[in-house]
C-alpha positions, 0 to 999 in steps of 0.5 A: 757727652757726645753721641760717639762717646756714649756709643763707645762706652756702651759698645766697649763692654760688648766688644770685651765680652765678644772678644773674650768669648771668641778667645774661648771659642778659639781655644775650644776649636784648637783643642778639638782640632788637636783631638781630631788630628790625633784621632785621624791616623787610625792604628794599624789594627783598626785598618786591618779591622776595617779591611776585614769589614770591607771584605765581608761587605764585598762578599755580601755584595758579590763585588770581586773588585772590592774583595781584590783590593783587600787580598794580596797578590800572593793570597793563599787560603787552605794551604794552596787549595784556594788562591786569590784568582780562584776566590775571586772567580768563585765570587764572580760565579756566585754573582753571575748566578744571582746567588747571595751569601749573608756574612756576619762578622763576630769580634775581631782580634788583631795582633801585631807580629813585627811588620805583619798583623794576625787577625782572628775572628768568627764569621757566619755565612748564610743564604736563607736556603737559596744557594746552589753553589755553597750549601755545604760551606754555610755555617759559623767559622773561626778564621785565622788570617795574616796581613801585610802592608802592600801598596800602602794598604793592609792586605790579607796574604793568608787565611784559614778557617775552621768550621765551628757549627 
């Protein structure tokens, strides 16, 4: 036997094993890609939940710009008492005075209603006793909100809250 033949005989099983493993790895990678692709598109309910979490984060951070991204142009709360412009101004005023509101979300229930979504959740507002602007509004609330797709995103167009505690 020549050295070349010995090498081919010794390497042959290694190549067979390696290519067999690579084939298995390819199958596993393909399965993972397919699974990730299926998970990539969040459900509309998940997108609304994420938007609610974004709104809570914006309120915590006094970020009116981030909150504006979650509210529709025709947002209305409390039957016309609080529109989009007034809510964003209130958040800016809170930031201007260095006030911060703690926001803790409870479970969020989202239901589809045709082209719209309804989301119900609890939210706890707190300030550690430091707020001058909103002390009477702190507490636990049950929130009912309505969502529509606007500019390719789910945005809240109506909300009402009932104080629980």
